[in-house]
C-alpha positions as CSV (number, residue, x, y, z in Angstrom):
1,M,-55.3,-98.3,73.3
2,R,-57.4,-98.5,76.4
3,D,-58.7,-101.7,78.0
4,I,-62.0,-101.7,79.9
5,S,-62.0,-104.2,82.6
6,P,-65.0,-106.6,82.7
7,S,-65.3,-106.0,86.4
8,G,-65.9,-102.3,86.0
9,P,-64.1,-99.2,84.6
10,S,-60.4,-99.4,84.6
11,L,-58.2,-96.4,84.0
12,P,-56.1,-95.4,81.0
13,S,-53.7,-97.9,79.4
14,P,-50.2,-96.5,79.0
15,S,-49.8,-97.8,75.5
16,R,-49.9,-94.1,74.8
17,R,-46.2,-94.3,75.6
18,S,-45.8,-95.4,72.0
19,L,-46.5,-91.8,71.3
20,L,-43.1,-91.0,72.7
21,R,-41.4,-93.0,70.0
22,G,-43.6,-91.8,67.3
23,A,-43.8,-88.1,68.0
24,G,-40.2,-88.1,69.1
25,G,-39.2,-89.5,65.7
26,A,-41.4,-87.0,63.9
27,V,-39.8,-84.0,65.5
28,L,-36.4,-85.5,65.3
29,L,-36.7,-86.2,61.6
30,A,-38.2,-82.9,60.9
31,G,-35.3,-81.1,62.7
32,A,-32.9,-83.1,60.6
33,G,-34.6,-82.2,57.4
34,V,-35.6,-85.7,56.6
35,P,-39.0,-85.9,54.8
36,L,-41.8,-87.6,56.7
37,L,-44.6,-89.8,55.5
38,S,-47.5,-88.2,53.7
39,A,-50.0,-86.1,55.7
40,C,-52.7,-88.0,57.5
41,G,-55.6,-86.0,56.0
42,S,-55.7,-87.4,52.4
43,S,-58.6,-85.2,51.5
44,G,-57.6,-82.2,53.6
45,S,-60.0,-79.8,55.3
46,S,-63.5,-79.6,54.1
47,S,-64.6,-76.3,52.3
48,D,-68.3,-77.1,53.0
49,P,-69.7,-74.4,55.3
50,K,-72.0,-76.9,56.7
51,S,-69.3,-79.3,57.9
52,V,-66.2,-79.4,60.1
53,S,-63.4,-81.9,59.6
54,V,-61.5,-83.5,62.5
55,G,-58.2,-85.3,62.3
56,S,-58.3,-88.0,65.0
57,N,-55.8,-90.4,66.6
58,D,-58.7,-92.3,68.4
59,S,-58.4,-95.5,66.4
60,D,-59.2,-97.8,69.3
61,A,-62.8,-98.9,69.6
62,V,-63.7,-97.4,73.0
63,P,-62.6,-93.8,72.5
64,K,-63.6,-93.8,68.8
65,K,-67.2,-94.8,69.7
66,A,-67.3,-92.3,72.6
67,Y,-66.2,-89.4,70.4
68,A,-68.7,-90.5,67.7
69,D,-71.5,-90.0,70.3
70,V,-70.1,-86.6,71.1
71,Y,-69.9,-85.5,67.5
72,A,-73.4,-86.9,66.9
73,A,-74.8,-84.8,69.7
74,F,-73.1,-81.7,68.3
75,Q,-74.4,-82.4,64.8
76,K,-78.0,-82.6,66.2
77,Q,-77.6,-79.4,68.2
78,S,-75.8,-77.3,65.5
79,G,-76.9,-78.7,62.2
80,L,-73.3,-79.0,61.2
81,T,-71.7,-82.2,60.0
82,V,-68.5,-83.5,61.6
83,K,-66.3,-85.4,59.2
84,V,-63.8,-87.5,61.2
85,N,-60.6,-88.5,59.6
86,T,-59.3,-91.3,61.9
87,K,-55.8,-92.7,61.6
88,D,-54.0,-95.4,63.6
89,H,-52.9,-93.9,66.9
90,N,-49.1,-94.3,66.3
91,T,-49.2,-93.4,62.7
92,F,-51.0,-90.1,63.5
93,Q,-48.2,-89.2,65.9
94,E,-45.5,-90.2,63.4
95,Q,-47.0,-88.1,60.7
96,I,-48.2,-85.1,62.7
97,N,-45.5,-82.7,61.6
98,S,-46.0,-83.3,57.8
99,Y,-49.8,-83.5,58.3
100,L,-49.9,-80.0,59.9
101,Q,-47.7,-78.6,57.1
102,G,-49.9,-80.1,54.4
103,T,-53.6,-79.9,54.1
104,P,-54.8,-80.8,57.6
105,D,-58.3,-81.1,58.9
106,D,-60.0,-78.1,60.5
107,V,-59.5,-79.5,64.0
108,F,-57.2,-82.2,65.3
109,K,-56.8,-84.2,68.4
110,W,-53.6,-83.6,70.4
111,F,-51.9,-83.1,73.8
112,A,-51.7,-80.2,76.2
113,G,-48.6,-78.4,77.4
114,Y,-45.3,-78.4,75.5
115,R,-46.6,-80.7,72.7
116,M,-49.2,-78.1,71.9
117,Q,-46.9,-75.2,72.3
118,F,-44.4,-76.7,69.9
119,F,-46.8,-76.6,66.9
120,A,-48.3,-73.2,68.0
121,Q,-44.8,-71.7,67.9
122,K,-44.2,-73.1,64.5
123,G,-47.4,-71.4,63.2
124,L,-49.0,-74.7,62.5
125,A,-52.0,-74.1,64.8
126,S,-54.5,-71.2,65.2
127,P,-55.2,-69.3,68.4
128,I,-58.6,-69.8,69.9
129,D,-59.0,-67.0,72.4
130,D,-62.5,-66.3,71.1
131,V,-63.5,-69.9,72.1
132,W,-62.1,-69.5,75.6
133,E,-64.1,-66.3,76.1
134,K,-67.1,-68.7,76.1
135,I,-65.7,-71.8,77.8
136,G,-63.2,-70.3,80.3
137,G,-65.6,-70.6,83.2
138,N,-65.7,-74.4,82.7
139,F,-62.1,-75.0,83.6
140,P,-59.8,-74.5,86.7
141,D,-56.8,-72.1,86.4
142,A,-54.3,-75.0,86.1
143,M,-56.1,-76.4,83.1
144,K,-56.2,-72.9,81.5
145,K,-52.5,-72.6,81.9
146,L,-52.0,-76.0,80.1
147,S,-54.0,-74.7,77.2
148,K,-51.9,-71.6,76.4
149,G,-49.1,-71.2,74.0
150,A,-45.8,-69.4,74.8
151,D,-47.3,-66.2,73.5
152,G,-50.1,-66.3,76.1
153,K,-52.8,-67.1,73.6
154,Y,-55.1,-70.2,73.9
155,Y,-54.5,-73.0,71.4
156,F,-56.1,-76.0,73.1
157,V,-59.4,-77.2,74.4
158,P,-58.8,-79.9,77.1
159,M,-61.2,-82.9,77.2
160,T,-59.9,-85.8,79.3
161,T,-57.1,-86.3,81.9
162,Y,-55.8,-88.5,84.7
163,P,-53.3,-88.0,87.5
164,W,-50.1,-89.7,88.6
165,A,-49.9,-90.6,92.3
166,V,-48.7,-93.2,94.8
167,F,-51.0,-96.2,94.8
168,Y,-51.5,-98.7,97.7
169,R,-53.9,-101.3,99.0
170,K,-56.1,-100.0,101.9
171,S,-56.2,-103.4,103.5
172,V,-52.3,-103.7,103.5
173,F,-52.0,-100.3,105.2
174,A,-54.7,-101.2,107.7
175,Q,-53.1,-104.6,108.5
176,H,-49.8,-103.1,109.3
177,G,-51.0,-99.8,110.8
178,Y,-49.3,-97.7,108.1
179,Q,-50.2,-94.0,107.8
180,V,-50.3,-92.2,104.5
181,P,-47.0,-90.2,104.3
182,T,-47.3,-86.5,103.6
183,T,-43.6,-85.5,103.8
184,W,-40.4,-87.0,102.4
185,D,-39.1,-88.1,105.8
186,Q,-42.4,-89.9,106.4
187,L,-42.1,-91.6,103.0
188,V,-38.5,-92.8,103.8
189,A,-39.5,-94.0,107.2
190,L,-42.5,-95.9,105.7
191,C,-40.2,-97.5,103.1
192,K,-37.9,-98.7,105.9
193,Q,-40.8,-100.1,107.9
194,M,-42.3,-101.9,104.9
195,K,-38.9,-103.5,104.2
196,K,-38.8,-104.8,107.8
197,D,-42.3,-106.2,107.4
198,G,-41.2,-108.2,104.4
199,L,-42.9,-106.1,101.7
200,V,-41.4,-104.6,98.6
201,P,-41.8,-100.9,99.6
202,I,-42.0,-99.5,96.0
203,A,-43.2,-101.6,93.1
204,F,-41.2,-100.7,90.0
205,G,-40.7,-101.8,86.4
206,D,-38.7,-99.8,83.9
207,K,-38.3,-102.3,81.0
208,D,-40.0,-99.8,78.6
209,A,-37.9,-96.9,80.0
210,W,-40.7,-94.4,80.5
211,P,-41.9,-95.1,84.1
212,A,-38.7,-93.7,85.6
213,M,-39.5,-90.4,84.0
214,G,-42.5,-90.2,86.2
215,T,-40.4,-90.6,89.4
216,F,-38.0,-87.9,88.2
217,D,-40.9,-85.5,87.6
218,Q,-42.5,-86.0,91.0
219,I,-39.3,-85.4,92.9
220,N,-38.3,-82.5,90.7
221,F,-41.4,-80.4,91.1
222,R,-41.8,-81.3,94.8
223,L,-38.2,-80.2,95.4
224,N,-37.8,-77.3,92.9
225,G,-41.3,-76.3,92.1
226,Y,-43.5,-76.1,88.9
227,D,-41.7,-73.2,87.3
228,F,-38.3,-75.0,87.4
229,H,-39.9,-78.1,86.0
230,V,-41.1,-76.1,83.0
231,E,-37.8,-74.3,82.5
232,L,-35.9,-77.6,82.7
233,M,-38.2,-79.4,80.3
234,A,-38.1,-76.5,77.8
235,G,-34.4,-76.7,77.6
236,K,-33.9,-73.3,79.4
237,A,-32.6,-74.5,82.7
238,S,-29.3,-76.4,82.9
239,W,-29.1,-80.1,83.8
240,T,-25.9,-79.4,85.7
241,D,-27.8,-77.0,88.0
242,A,-27.5,-78.0,91.7
243,K,-31.3,-78.2,91.8
244,V,-31.2,-81.2,89.4
245,K,-28.4,-82.8,91.4
246,G,-30.7,-82.5,94.4
247,V,-33.4,-84.5,92.6
248,F,-31.0,-87.4,92.0
249,D,-29.7,-87.2,95.6
250,H,-33.3,-87.6,96.9
251,W,-34.0,-90.4,94.4
252,A,-30.9,-92.2,95.5
253,E,-32.2,-92.2,99.1
254,I,-35.3,-94.2,98.2
255,L,-33.8,-96.2,95.4
256,P,-32.8,-99.1,97.7
257,Y,-36.5,-99.5,98.4
258,H,-37.5,-100.0,94.8
259,Q,-38.3,-103.4,93.5
260,D,-35.2,-105.3,92.3
261,G,-34.8,-106.4,88.7
262,F,-36.7,-103.5,87.3
263,M,-34.8,-103.4,84.0
264,G,-36.5,-106.6,83.0
265,R,-39.9,-105.9,84.3
266,T,-42.8,-104.1,82.6
267,W,-45.1,-101.8,84.5
268,Q,-47.9,-104.5,84.3
269,D,-45.6,-107.0,86.0
270,A,-44.7,-104.5,88.7
271,A,-48.4,-103.8,89.2
272,Q,-49.1,-107.5,89.9
273,T,-46.9,-107.3,93.1
274,L,-49.3,-104.6,94.3
275,V,-52.3,-106.7,93.3
276,S,-50.9,-109.7,95.2
277,K,-50.0,-107.6,98.3
278,K,-46.3,-108.2,97.9
279,A,-45.6,-104.5,97.4
280,G,-46.7,-101.7,99.6
281,M,-46.7,-98.8,97.1
282,Y,-46.5,-98.0,93.4
283,L,-45.9,-94.6,91.8
284,L,-47.8,-94.6,88.5
285,G,-50.8,-93.1,86.6
286,T,-54.3,-94.2,87.5
287,F,-54.1,-96.7,84.7
288,V,-52.6,-99.0,87.3
289,G,-56.2,-99.9,88.1
290,Q,-56.3,-101.8,84.8
291,Q,-54.4,-104.6,86.4
292,F,-57.0,-105.1,89.1
293,S,-59.3,-107.5,87.4
294,N,-61.1,-108.6,90.6
295,K,-63.6,-106.0,91.7
296,A,-62.9,-106.5,95.4
297,D,-59.2,-105.9,94.7
298,L,-60.0,-102.8,92.7
299,D,-62.2,-101.5,95.5
300,D,-59.3,-101.9,97.9
301,L,-57.0,-99.7,95.7
302,D,-56.4,-96.2,96.8
303,F,-53.7,-93.5,96.2
304,F,-52.2,-90.4,97.7
305,P,-50.3,-87.5,96.2
306,F,-46.5,-87.7,96.2
307,P,-45.3,-86.4,99.5
308,E,-44.0,-82.9,100.1
309,I,-40.2,-82.3,100.0
310,N,-39.9,-78.5,100.0
311,S,-42.5,-76.7,102.1
312,A,-42.3,-73.8,99.6
313,Y,-44.1,-75.9,97.0
314,G,-45.9,-78.5,99.2
315,Q,-48.1,-80.8,97.1
316,D,-49.5,-78.1,94.8
317,T,-48.4,-79.7,91.5
318,V,-50.1,-82.7,90.0
319,E,-48.8,-84.6,86.9
320,A,-52.0,-85.0,84.8
321,P,-51.5,-85.9,81.1
322,T,-54.3,-84.2,79.2
323,D,-55.8,-84.8,75.8
324,G,-58.0,-82.5,73.8
325,F,-58.3,-80.5,70.5
326,M,-56.4,-77.9,68.5
327,V,-57.2,-75.9,65.3
328,S,-55.0,-76.2,62.2
329,K,-53.3,-73.1,60.8
330,S,-55.9,-72.3,58.1
331,P,-59.2,-74.0,58.9
332,K,-61.7,-73.9,55.9
333,N,-64.7,-73.4,58.1
334,K,-63.7,-71.1,60.9
335,A,-67.2,-70.4,62.1
336,G,-68.0,-74.1,62.3
337,V,-64.7,-74.8,64.1
338,T,-65.6,-72.2,66.7
339,K,-69.0,-73.7,67.3
340,L,-67.5,-77.2,67.6
341,L,-64.8,-76.2,70.1
342,E,-67.2,-74.2,72.2
343,Y,-69.3,-77.4,72.4
344,L,-66.3,-79.6,73.2
345,G,-65.4,-77.2,76.0
346,T,-68.7,-77.8,77.8
347,P,-69.3,-80.1,80.8
348,A,-72.1,-81.8,78.8
349,A,-69.7,-82.9,76.0
350,E,-67.3,-84.3,78.5
351,E,-70.0,-86.1,80.5
352,L,-71.3,-87.6,77.2
353,Y,-67.8,-88.8,76.3
354,L,-67.2,-90.4,79.7
355,K,-70.4,-92.4,79.4
356,G,-68.6,-94.3,76.6
357,D,-65.1,-94.2,78.0
358,P,-65.0,-94.3,81.8
359,S,-61.2,-94.9,81.8
360,V,-60.4,-91.2,82.3
361,V,-61.8,-88.2,84.0
362,A,-63.1,-84.9,82.7
363,A,-60.8,-81.9,82.3
364,S,-63.6,-79.5,83.3
365,N,-64.2,-79.0,87.0
366,K,-67.9,-78.3,86.2
367,A,-68.6,-81.8,84.7
368,S,-70.7,-84.1,86.9
369,T,-68.9,-86.8,88.8
370,A,-72.1,-88.6,89.7
371,A,-71.2,-91.6,87.5
372,Y,-67.6,-91.8,88.7
373,S,-66.2,-94.7,90.7
374,P,-64.6,-93.6,94.1
375,L,-61.2,-93.8,92.5
376,Q,-62.3,-91.6,89.6
377,K,-63.8,-89.1,92.0
378,K,-60.6,-88.8,93.9
379,A,-58.6,-88.4,90.8
380,F,-60.9,-85.7,89.5
381,E,-60.7,-83.8,92.9
382,M,-56.9,-84.1,93.0
383,I,-56.6,-82.5,89.5
384,A,-59.3,-79.9,90.1
385,G,-57.6,-78.8,93.3
386,A,-54.1,-78.5,91.9
387,K,-52.3,-75.2,91.6
388,S,-50.3,-76.4,88.6
389,L,-50.5,-79.4,86.3
390,T,-47.7,-81.0,84.5
391,Q,-48.0,-83.4,81.5
392,F,-45.2,-86.0,82.1
393,M,-41.7,-85.6,80.9
394,D,-42.2,-86.8,77.3
395,R,-45.1,-84.4,76.8
396,D,-43.5,-81.4,78.6
397,S,-40.3,-81.5,76.6
398,R,-39.2,-82.2,73.1
399,P,-40.0,-85.9,72.5
400,D,-36.7,-86.5,70.6
401,F,-34.8,-85.3,73.7
402,T,-36.8,-87.4,76.2
403,S,-36.6,-90.6,74.0
404,T,-33.0,-90.4,72.9
405,V,-31.4,-88.8,75.9
406,M,-33.5,-88.9,79.0
407,Q,-34.8,-92.5,78.9
408,P,-31.3,-94.1,78.6
409,S,-29.8,-91.5,81.0
410,L,-32.3,-92.3,83.8
411,Q,-31.7,-96.0,83.3
412,K,-28.0,-95.4,83.7
413,F,-28.6,-93.6,87.0
414,L,-30.9,-96.4,88.2
415,Q,-28.1,-98.9,87.6
416,N,-25.3,-96.6,88.9
417,P,-26.6,-93.8,91.2
418,K,-23.1,-92.8,92.1
419,G,-22.1,-91.5,88.6
420,V,-24.6,-88.5,88.6
421,D,-22.2,-85.6,87.9
422,S,-20.8,-87.0,84.6
423,L,-24.3,-88.2,83.6
424,L,-25.8,-84.7,84.1
425,S,-22.9,-83.1,82.1
426,S,-23.7,-85.6,79.3
427,I,-27.4,-84.8,79.4
428,E,-26.7,-81.0,79.2
429,R,-24.4,-81.4,76.2
430,Q,-26.9,-83.4,74.3
431,K,-29.8,-81.1,75.3
432,K,-28.0,-78.1,73.9
433,T,-27.5,-79.8,70.5
434,I,-31.1,-81.0,70.3
435,F,-32.8,-77.8,71.4
436,A,-30.6,-75.8,69.0
437,S,-32.2,-77.6,66.1
438,S,-35.4,-76.3,64.6
């Protein structure tokens, strides 16, 4: 699922977006009472006290090999055997609901934030507060917050992450004398200047419907703060709230500076306009570096956090999708599980993983950054310094809601920014129906 550039480490490929379709379908079907496919773990958890079973979605060669090295190191250290049950990435997402209700492995790979909380609330995951008593000092407060369920207990050990930010070419900014904008007004002024200079101010492609969700998130938590973002994504705040209308009002102000023809353009195609210096900026995850196949171009790539809109919130929230591990509801080898998770929560485990997969950064702020590229170091520092971390709309909310309601709704707005009021009323009606289901 990730592509490592021959010219050096690239950053994560967004083919993870297929999770949105898969996990969204799983939750949607479960809510409708439709039986899902059989559980991923055909043999279930191991009852051997000398082994721990792990259900994994790391079917791609790079992460699969990197985690194999991590498990091997744990086995050598602990004397326990790690039995990995790997399934195709998308299949794992599609079957996660029935998998966890059946005979799952002791430990399983999953995502931080709402995706984790959803299964914790259903009683399909075990709390791991005892593990966090040992590993808590290895993570910043924002990462700790991401690892807790709605009941305040820990259910997740974070492993890898990456931020969303505004990317640009240093040489283009130097050529035109542009300054990195830190406020909304400065961003708007820069967009206007770039347009005068013959550049596409903001590269943009929304053919696959997920990139627009990233723009919404950035404006929302910059304008309304982290807490409102969480409430809105959890279905607790109303989409007809004036705060949400404010998000779209701000978006409409910079929409004329977005690249034309975005409905027919993939994120990769949009990235090429940044590579070719035809676009001045691009809001995306650090995986945009994947499109810079020439090392000199990649070295010219830089980014800045989305500018401040409301001084009450500044730039204190960073969107940083995070992957890690959870424990199933009734692990066969609880003692072994605890040992494994305590190991996975160490800087040493993360550093070992990143040797095999340099496309992401460590979730721990104690992990060494010595082997990081300059871009990775900056990404790591941005995440470690954040007051709050979000996970992207499709991970912070019900996947069925984001895939069936928000993706088409945001595309409607992009094509008709003047019809916001009726659009928000429609979103709110659909939200109530979906969140009312189990």
